[in-house]
PADRENTOR-616737 format. One record per residue: residue number from 1; x, y, z of N, C-alpha, C in turn. Coordinates in nm, 2 decimals, always signed. Example, Ala and Ser with C-alpha at 12.3 -4.5 7.8 and 13.67 -1.06 7.14 Angstrom:
BEGIN
+------+--------+---------+--------+---------+----------+--------+--------+---------+--------+
| tido | n.east | n.north |   n.up | ca.east | ca.north |  ca.up | c.east | c.north |   c.up |
+------+--------+---------+--------+---------+----------+--------+--------+---------+--------+
|    1 |  +1.32 |   -0.57 |  +0.78 |   +1.23 |    -0.45 |  +0.78 |  +1.32 |   -0.33 |  +0.78 |
|    2 |  +1.28 |   -0.22 |  +0.71 |   +1.37 |    -0.11 |  +0.71 |  +1.29 |   +0.00 |  +0.79 |
+------+--------+---------+--------+---------+----------+--------+--------+---------+--------+
//
This chain:
BEGIN
+------+--------+---------+--------+---------+----------+--------+--------+---------+--------+
| tido | n.east | n.north |   n.up | ca.east | ca.north |  ca.up | c.east | c.north |   c.up |
+------+--------+---------+--------+---------+----------+--------+--------+---------+--------+
|    1 |  -4.27 |   +0.27 |  -2.54 |   -4.16 |    +0.20 |  -2.60 |  -4.05 |   +0.17 |  -2.50 |
|    2 |  -4.01 |   +0.05 |  -2.50 |   -3.91 |    +0.00 |  -2.40 |  -3.77 |   +0.05 |  -2.45 |
|    3 |  -3.69 |   +0.09 |  -2.35 |   -3.55 |    +0.12 |  -2.39 |  -3.47 |   +0.00 |  -2.37 |
|    4 |  -3.39 |   -0.02 |  -2.47 |   -3.30 |    -0.14 |  -2.46 |  -3.17 |   -0.11 |  -2.41 |
|    5 |  -3.12 |   -0.18 |  -2.31 |   -2.99 |    -0.16 |  -2.26 |  -2.89 |   -0.26 |  -2.32 |
|    6 |  -2.78 |   -0.21 |  -2.36 |   -2.68 |    -0.29 |  -2.42 |  -2.58 |   -0.33 |  -2.31 |
|    7 |  -2.55 |   -0.45 |  -2.30 |   -2.45 |    -0.49 |  -2.20 |  -2.31 |   -0.48 |  -2.27 |
|    8 |  -2.22 |   -0.42 |  -2.20 |   -2.09 |    -0.41 |  -2.25 |  -2.00 |   -0.52 |  -2.20 |
|    9 |  -1.92 |   -0.57 |  -2.28 |   -1.83 |    -0.69 |  -2.24 |  -1.74 |   -0.64 |  -2.13 |
|   10 |  -1.71 |   -0.73 |  -2.04 |   -1.62 |    -0.70 |  -1.93 |  -1.48 |   -0.71 |  -1.98 |
|   11 |  -1.40 |   -0.61 |  -1.96 |   -1.27 |    -0.61 |  -2.01 |  -1.17 |   -0.66 |  -1.90 |
|   12 |  -1.08 |   -0.74 |  -1.95 |   -0.98 |    -0.79 |  -1.86 |  -0.89 |   -0.68 |  -1.82 |
|   13 |  -0.84 |   -0.68 |  -1.70 |   -0.76 |    -0.57 |  -1.65 |  -0.62 |   -0.58 |  -1.71 |
|   14 |  -0.58 |   -0.69 |  -1.76 |   -0.44 |    -0.70 |  -1.81 |  -0.33 |   -0.71 |  -1.71 |
|   15 |  -0.37 |   -0.73 |  -1.58 |   -0.28 |    -0.72 |  -1.47 |  -0.22 |   -0.86 |  -1.43 |
|   16 |  -0.27 |   -0.96 |  -1.50 |   -0.23 |    -1.10 |  -1.46 |  -0.08 |   -1.11 |  -1.46 |
|   17 |  -0.02 |   -1.07 |  -1.58 |   +0.13 |    -1.09 |  -1.59 |  +0.20 |   -0.99 |  -1.50 |
|   18 |  +0.15 |   -0.87 |  -1.49 |   +0.22 |    -0.77 |  -1.40 |  +0.20 |   -0.81 |  -1.26 |
|   19 |  +0.09 |   -0.87 |  -1.22 |   +0.07 |    -0.91 |  -1.08 |  +0.17 |   -1.02 |  -1.05 |
|   20 |  +0.19 |   -1.11 |  -1.14 |   +0.29 |    -1.22 |  -1.12 |  +0.42 |   -1.16 |  -1.10 |
|   21 |  +0.46 |   -1.06 |  -1.18 |   +0.59 |    -1.00 |  -1.17 |  +0.61 |   -0.93 |  -1.03 |
|   22 |  +0.50 |   -0.89 |  -0.97 |   +0.51 |    -0.82 |  -0.84 |  +0.51 |   -0.91 |  -0.73 |
|   23 |  +0.47 |   -1.04 |  -0.75 |   +0.46 |    -1.13 |  -0.63 |  +0.60 |   -1.15 |  -0.58 |
|   24 |  +0.62 |   -1.16 |  -0.45 |   +0.75 |    -1.18 |  -0.40 |  +0.81 |   -1.32 |  -0.43 |
|   25 |  +0.94 |   -1.33 |  -0.45 |   +0.99 |    -1.46 |  -0.48 |  +0.99 |   -1.55 |  -0.36 |
|   26 |  +0.99 |   -1.68 |  -0.39 |   +0.99 |    -1.78 |  -0.28 |  +1.12 |   -1.77 |  -0.21 |
|   27 |  +1.12 |   -1.81 |  -0.08 |   +1.25 |    -1.81 |  -0.01 |  +1.25 |   -1.69 |  +0.09 |
|   28 |  +1.37 |   -1.66 |  +0.14 |   +1.38 |    -1.55 |  +0.24 |  +1.34 |   -1.42 |  +0.18 |
|   29 |  +1.29 |   -1.33 |  +0.26 |   +1.25 |    -1.20 |  +0.22 |  +1.38 |   -1.12 |  +0.18 |
|   30 |  +1.37 |   -1.03 |  +0.08 |   +1.49 |    -0.95 |  +0.05 |  +1.53 |   -0.86 |  +0.16 |
|   31 |  +1.65 |   -0.83 |  +0.17 |   +1.70 |    -0.74 |  +0.28 |  +1.66 |   -0.59 |  +0.24 |
|   32 |  +1.65 |   -0.51 |  +0.34 |   +1.62 |    -0.37 |  +0.32 |  +1.73 |   -0.31 |  +0.23 |
|   33 |  +1.69 |   -0.23 |  +0.13 |   +1.79 |    -0.17 |  +0.04 |  +1.83 |   -0.27 |  -0.08 |
|   34 |  +1.75 |   -0.37 |  -0.10 |   +1.77 |    -0.46 |  -0.21 |  +1.64 |   -0.47 |  -0.29 |
|   35 |  +1.66 |   -0.48 |  -0.43 |   +1.55 |    -0.51 |  -0.52 |  +1.59 |   -0.62 |  -0.61 |
|   36 |  +1.52 |   -0.73 |  -0.61 |   +1.55 |    -0.84 |  -0.70 |  +1.46 |   -0.81 |  -0.83 |
|   37 |  +1.53 |   -0.79 |  -0.94 |   +1.45 |    -0.77 |  -1.06 |  +1.38 |   -0.90 |  -1.10 |
|   38 |  +1.27 |   -0.89 |  -1.16 |   +1.19 |    -1.01 |  -1.20 |  +1.26 |   -1.07 |  -1.33 |
|   39 |  +1.22 |   -1.19 |  -1.36 |   +1.27 |    -1.25 |  -1.48 |  +1.25 |   -1.17 |  -1.61 |
|   40 |  +1.13 |   -1.11 |  -1.62 |   +1.10 |    -1.03 |  -1.73 |  +1.08 |   -0.88 |  -1.69 |
|   41 |  +1.17 |   -0.80 |  -1.74 |   +1.16 |    -0.65 |  -1.72 |  +1.14 |   -0.59 |  -1.85 |
|   42 |  +1.01 |   -0.57 |  -1.88 |   +0.97 |    -0.51 |  -2.01 |  +0.87 |   -0.40 |  -1.98 |
|   43 |  +0.82 |   -0.34 |  -2.09 |   +0.72 |    -0.24 |  -2.08 |  +0.60 |   -0.28 |  -2.01 |
|   44 |  +0.56 |   -0.41 |  -2.02 |   +0.44 |    -0.46 |  -1.95 |  +0.46 |   -0.45 |  -1.80 |
|   45 |  +0.58 |   -0.46 |  -1.75 |   +0.60 |    -0.45 |  -1.61 |  +0.66 |   -0.32 |  -1.56 |
|   46 |  +0.67 |   -0.22 |  -1.65 |   +0.74 |    -0.10 |  -1.62 |  +0.68 |   -0.02 |  -1.50 |
|   47 |  +0.55 |   -0.02 |  -1.49 |   +0.48 |    +0.05 |  -1.38 |  +0.52 |   -0.01 |  -1.25 |
|   48 |  +0.52 |   -0.14 |  -1.24 |   +0.56 |    -0.21 |  -1.11 |  +0.71 |   -0.18 |  -1.08 |
|   49 |  +0.80 |   -0.19 |  -1.18 |   +0.94 |    -0.16 |  -1.16 |  +0.96 |   -0.02 |  -1.12 |
|   50 |  +0.89 |   +0.08 |  -1.18 |   +0.90 |    +0.22 |  -1.15 |  +0.86 |   +0.24 |  -1.00 |
|   51 |  +0.75 |   +0.18 |  -0.96 |   +0.71 |    +0.19 |  -0.82 |  +0.81 |   +0.14 |  -0.72 |
|   52 |  +0.86 |   +0.02 |  -0.75 |   +0.96 |    -0.04 |  -0.67 |  +1.09 |   +0.04 |  -0.66 |
|   53 |  +1.13 |   +0.10 |  -0.77 |   +1.25 |    +0.18 |  -0.77 |  +1.23 |   +0.31 |  -0.69 |
|   54 |  +1.11 |   +0.37 |  -0.71 |   +1.08 |    +0.50 |  -0.64 |  +1.08 |   +0.48 |  -0.49 |
|   55 |  +1.04 |   +0.36 |  -0.44 |   +1.04 |    +0.34 |  -0.30 |  +1.18 |   +0.33 |  -0.24 |
|   56 |  +1.28 |   +0.30 |  -0.33 |   +1.42 |    +0.29 |  -0.28 |  +1.50 |   +0.42 |  -0.32 |
|   57 |  +1.44 |   +0.51 |  -0.39 |   +1.52 |    +0.62 |  -0.43 |  +1.59 |   +0.70 |  -0.32 |
|   58 |  +1.52 |   +0.73 |  -0.22 |   +1.58 |    +0.81 |  -0.11 |  +1.65 |   +0.73 |  +0.00 |
|   59 |  +1.66 |   +0.60 |  -0.02 |   +1.73 |    +0.51 |  +0.08 |  +1.87 |   +0.56 |  +0.10 |
|   60 |  +1.91 |   +0.60 |  +0.22 |   +2.05 |    +0.66 |  +0.24 |  +2.16 |   +0.55 |  +0.22 |
|   61 |  +2.13 |   +0.43 |  +0.26 |   +2.24 |    +0.33 |  +0.24 |  +2.24 |   +0.28 |  +0.10 |
|   62 |  +2.35 |   +0.21 |  +0.06 |   +2.36 |    +0.16 |  -0.08 |  +2.25 |   +0.07 |  -0.11 |
|   63 |  +2.19 |   +0.08 |  -0.23 |   +2.09 |    -0.01 |  -0.27 |  +2.15 |   -0.11 |  -0.37 |
|   64 |  +2.11 |   -0.23 |  -0.35 |   +2.16 |    -0.34 |  -0.44 |  +2.05 |   -0.38 |  -0.53 |
|   65 |  +2.08 |   -0.38 |  -0.66 |   +1.98 |    -0.43 |  -0.76 |  +2.03 |   -0.56 |  -0.81 |
|   66 |  +1.95 |   -0.67 |  -0.78 |   +1.99 |    -0.80 |  -0.81 |  +1.92 |   -0.85 |  -0.94 |
|   67 |  +2.01 |   -0.86 |  -1.04 |   +1.96 |    -0.90 |  -1.18 |  +1.99 |   -1.05 |  -1.20 |
|   68 |  +2.01 |   -1.13 |  -1.10 |   +2.05 |    -1.27 |  -1.11 |  +1.94 |   -1.35 |  -1.18 |
|   69 |  +1.81 |   -1.32 |  -1.16 |   +1.70 |    -1.39 |  -1.22 |  +1.65 |   -1.34 |  -1.35 |
|   70 |  +1.71 |   -1.22 |  -1.39 |   +1.67 |    -1.16 |  -1.51 |  +1.70 |   -1.24 |  -1.64 |
|   71 |  +1.59 |   -1.26 |  -1.72 |   +1.61 |    -1.34 |  -1.84 |  +1.58 |   -1.25 |  -1.96 |
|   72 |  +1.50 |   -1.14 |  -1.95 |   +1.47 |    -1.06 |  -2.06 |  +1.45 |   -0.92 |  -2.01 |
|   73 |  +1.50 |   -0.82 |  -2.09 |   +1.49 |    -0.68 |  -2.05 |  +1.48 |   -0.60 |  -2.18 |
|   74 |  +1.40 |   -0.50 |  -2.18 |   +1.38 |    -0.41 |  -2.29 |  +1.43 |   -0.27 |  -2.26 |
|   75 |  +1.42 |   -0.19 |  -2.36 |   +1.47 |    -0.05 |  -2.35 |  +1.39 |   +0.03 |  -2.25 |
|   76 |  +1.26 |   +0.01 |  -2.23 |   +1.19 |    +0.08 |  -2.13 |  +1.24 |   +0.05 |  -1.99 |
|   77 |  +1.27 |   -0.07 |  -1.96 |   +1.32 |    -0.11 |  -1.83 |  +1.46 |   -0.06 |  -1.81 |
|   78 |  +1.54 |   -0.06 |  -1.91 |   +1.68 |    -0.01 |  -1.90 |  +1.68 |   +0.14 |  -1.88 |
|   79 |  +1.58 |   +0.21 |  -1.94 |   +1.57 |    +0.36 |  -1.92 |  +1.53 |   +0.39 |  -1.77 |
|   80 |  +1.44 |   +0.31 |  -1.72 |   +1.40 |    +0.33 |  -1.58 |  +1.52 |   +0.30 |  -1.48 |
|   81 |  +1.59 |   +0.20 |  -1.51 |   +1.71 |    +0.16 |  -1.43 |  +1.81 |   +0.27 |  -1.44 |
|   82 |  +1.84 |   +0.32 |  -1.56 |   +1.94 |    +0.42 |  -1.58 |  +1.90 |   +0.55 |  -1.50 |
|   83 |  +1.77 |   +0.59 |  -1.51 |   +1.72 |    +0.71 |  -1.44 |  +1.74 |   +0.69 |  -1.29 |
|   84 |  +1.71 |   +0.57 |  -1.24 |   +1.72 |    +0.55 |  -1.10 |  +1.86 |   +0.56 |  -1.05 |
|   85 |  +1.96 |   +0.50 |  -1.12 |   +2.10 |    +0.51 |  -1.09 |  +2.14 |   +0.65 |  -1.09 |
|   86 |  +2.10 |   +0.73 |  -1.20 |   +2.14 |    +0.87 |  -1.21 |  +2.09 |   +0.95 |  -1.09 |
|   87 |  +1.96 |   +0.93 |  -1.06 |   +1.90 |    +1.01 |  -0.95 |  +1.96 |   +0.98 |  -0.82 |
|   88 |  +1.99 |   +0.85 |  -0.79 |   +2.06 |    +0.82 |  -0.67 |  +2.20 |   +0.88 |  -0.66 |
|   89 |  +2.27 |   +0.88 |  -0.77 |   +2.40 |    +0.94 |  -0.77 |  +2.39 |   +1.09 |  -0.74 |
|   90 |  +2.29 |   +1.16 |  -0.80 |   +2.27 |    +1.30 |  -0.78 |  +2.24 |   +1.33 |  -0.63 |
|   91 |  +2.17 |   +1.23 |  -0.57 |   +2.14 |    +1.25 |  -0.42 |  +2.26 |   +1.21 |  -0.33 |
|   92 |  +2.36 |   +1.16 |  -0.40 |   +2.48 |    +1.12 |  -0.32 |  +2.47 |   +0.98 |  -0.26 |
|   93 |  +2.38 |   +0.89 |  -0.32 |   +2.36 |    +0.76 |  -0.27 |  +2.42 |   +0.66 |  -0.37 |
|   94 |  +2.47 |   +0.55 |  -0.32 |   +2.53 |    +0.44 |  -0.41 |  +2.43 |   +0.34 |  -0.45 |
|   95 |  +2.45 |   +0.29 |  -0.57 |   +2.37 |    +0.18 |  -0.62 |  +2.47 |   +0.07 |  -0.66 |
|   96 |  +2.44 |   -0.05 |  -0.62 |   +2.52 |    -0.16 |  -0.65 |  +2.45 |   -0.27 |  -0.73 |
|   97 |  +2.52 |   -0.35 |  -0.80 |   +2.46 |    -0.46 |  -0.89 |  +2.50 |   -0.59 |  -0.84 |
|   98 |  +2.42 |   -0.69 |  -0.86 |   +2.45 |    -0.83 |  -0.83 |  +2.39 |   -0.91 |  -0.95 |
|   99 |  +2.47 |   -1.00 |  -1.00 |   +2.42 |    -1.09 |  -1.11 |  +2.38 |   -1.02 |  -1.24 |
|  100 |  +2.45 |   -0.91 |  -1.28 |   +2.42 |    -0.84 |  -1.40 |  +2.47 |   -0.90 |  -1.53 |
|  101 |  +2.57 |   -0.99 |  -1.52 |   +2.64 |    -1.03 |  -1.63 |  +2.56 |   -1.10 |  -1.74 |
|  102 |  +2.48 |   -1.21 |  -1.71 |   +2.43 |    -1.29 |  -1.82 |  +2.33 |   -1.21 |  -1.92 |
|  103 |  +2.25 |   -1.13 |  -1.87 |   +2.14 |    -1.06 |  -1.95 |  +2.15 |   -0.91 |  -1.95 |
|  104 |  +2.17 |   -0.85 |  -1.84 |   +2.17 |    -0.71 |  -1.83 |  +2.29 |   -0.64 |  -1.90 |
|  105 |  +2.41 |   -0.69 |  -1.88 |   +2.53 |    -0.63 |  -1.94 |  +2.52 |   -0.63 |  -2.09 |
|  106 |  +2.49 |   -0.74 |  -2.16 |   +2.49 |    -0.74 |  -2.30 |  +2.38 |   -0.64 |  -2.36 |
|  107 |  +2.26 |   -0.64 |  -2.29 |   +2.15 |    -0.55 |  -2.34 |  +2.19 |   -0.41 |  -2.32 |
|  108 |  +2.25 |   -0.37 |  -2.21 |   +2.29 |    -0.24 |  -2.18 |  +2.40 |   -0.19 |  -2.28 |
|  109 |  +2.50 |   -0.28 |  -2.31 |   +2.61 |    -0.25 |  -2.40 |  +2.55 |   -0.23 |  -2.54 |
|  110 |  +2.46 |   -0.31 |  -2.58 |   +2.40 |    -0.30 |  -2.72 |  +2.34 |   -0.16 |  -2.74 |
|  111 |  +2.28 |   -0.11 |  -2.63 |   +2.21 |    +0.02 |  -2.64 |  +2.30 |   +0.14 |  -2.60 |
|  112 |  +2.42 |   +0.11 |  -2.56 |   +2.52 |    +0.21 |  -2.52 |  +2.48 |   +0.27 |  -2.38 |
|  113 |  +2.41 |   +0.19 |  -2.30 |   +2.37 |    +0.24 |  -2.17 |  +2.45 |   +0.18 |  -2.05 |
|  114 |  +2.55 |   +0.10 |  -2.08 |   +2.62 |    +0.03 |  -1.97 |  +2.69 |   +0.13 |  -1.88 |
|  115 |  +2.74 |   +0.24 |  -1.93 |   +2.80 |    +0.35 |  -1.85 |  +2.70 |   +0.42 |  -1.76 |
|  116 |  +2.58 |   +0.44 |  -1.82 |   +2.47 |    +0.51 |  -1.74 |  +2.42 |   +0.42 |  -1.62 |
|  117 |  +2.43 |   +0.29 |  -1.64 |   +2.38 |    +0.20 |  -1.54 |  +2.49 |   +0.18 |  -1.43 |
|  118 |  +2.61 |   +0.23 |  -1.46 |   +2.72 |    +0.21 |  -1.36 |  +2.73 |   +0.06 |  -1.32 |
|  119 |  +2.73 |   -0.02 |  -1.43 |   +2.75 |    -0.17 |  -1.40 |  +2.89 |   -0.19 |  -1.35 |
|  120 |  +2.91 |   -0.30 |  -1.28 |   +3.04 |    -0.34 |  -1.23 |  +3.14 |   -0.34 |  -1.34 |
|  121 |  +3.26 |   -0.29 |  -1.32 |   +3.37 |    -0.29 |  -1.42 |  +3.36 |   -0.17 |  -1.51 |
|  122 |  +3.25 |   -0.09 |  -1.50 |   +3.24 |    +0.03 |  -1.59 |  +3.29 |   +0.16 |  -1.51 |
|  123 |  +3.36 |   +0.24 |  -1.58 |   +3.41 |    +0.37 |  -1.52 |  +3.29 |   +0.47 |  -1.52 |
|  124 |  +3.29 |   +0.55 |  -1.42 |   +3.18 |    +0.65 |  -1.40 |  +3.21 |   +0.77 |  -1.48 |
+------+--------+---------+--------+---------+----------+--------+--------+---------+--------+
//
């Protein structure tokens, strides 16, 4: 009796969107100590965002998070950013923001996380 092998369908890795989010933006390379947030900071990109933030956690100089290109952010990304800012503060390191007004500030305010993120104009 012949044994029949069943072929299993190839699963897509689901990394297409995340890989696009990780690709460097066109133009000059970001300066050391800077992280430009992608246009979409959602749960789908959370692993990449977490890795990028982890690489900057111990940076002794001030780290600038550039939210100028941000168009959409969800709770998962806000939580990662808040934890990053908190952990850097506990290590005695500064975190600065650029371009947070159009998207980041309203989302953070809606969830009561604006103080945790230490956005410009917020008291610590």
